N, C-alpha and C positions, 0 to 999 in steps of 0.2 A: 653494749659495744662488744663486738666479736673480735677474735684474735687478728683477723686480716685488717679490720678497721684500725685496731691499735697499732699494727705494723705500719699502715699507711700514714697515720698521724705522726708516728715516730720518724718515719722517713721524711715527711714534709718538714718537721721541726729541724731535723738534721740539715736538710738542704737550705732552709731559711738561715740557719746559723752560718753556714758557709757563705751564703750570699751577703749576709749582713757584715761579715768580716771583710769581704772584698769591698763592700760599699764604704766601710770605715776607712779603708786604705785608699779612698779617692777614686774608686772604680764604679761609682754609681751608674754613670752613663752606660758602661759595659754590661752591667748586670740587671738593669731595670726590666728587661724582657723576662728574666728569670722570676722576678717578683710577679710579673703579669701571669706567668704560668701557675705559680703557687696560689694566686688569688682564688681560683675556682674551688680549691679544696680547703683553703684557710680563711675564707671570708667571714667566718663566725668567731675567729680568734681576735679579740680586741687588741692585744699587743702587736700582732702581725699587722692589723689594719692601721694602727697608729704609726708603726715603723714604715710601712709602705707609703702612707700619706706623707710622712716626713721626707722620705726619699724623693717622692714626686715633687714636693715643694722645693727641695734642694735643686732639682734640675728644671724647675719652673714649668712643669707639665700639667 
């Protein structure tokens, strides 16, 4: 894994953290599109997939 890939992973994890906090504050409907954007780069992260699936279930999508 090169330095740019490490930076991208860190950036994605940081954004996921921000999105998850908003979702926990009841803003899931407002941030689900942000989960959609992260999916392409985080679709091998089991914790992200579990969280994304739970959020989709919450809004019945």
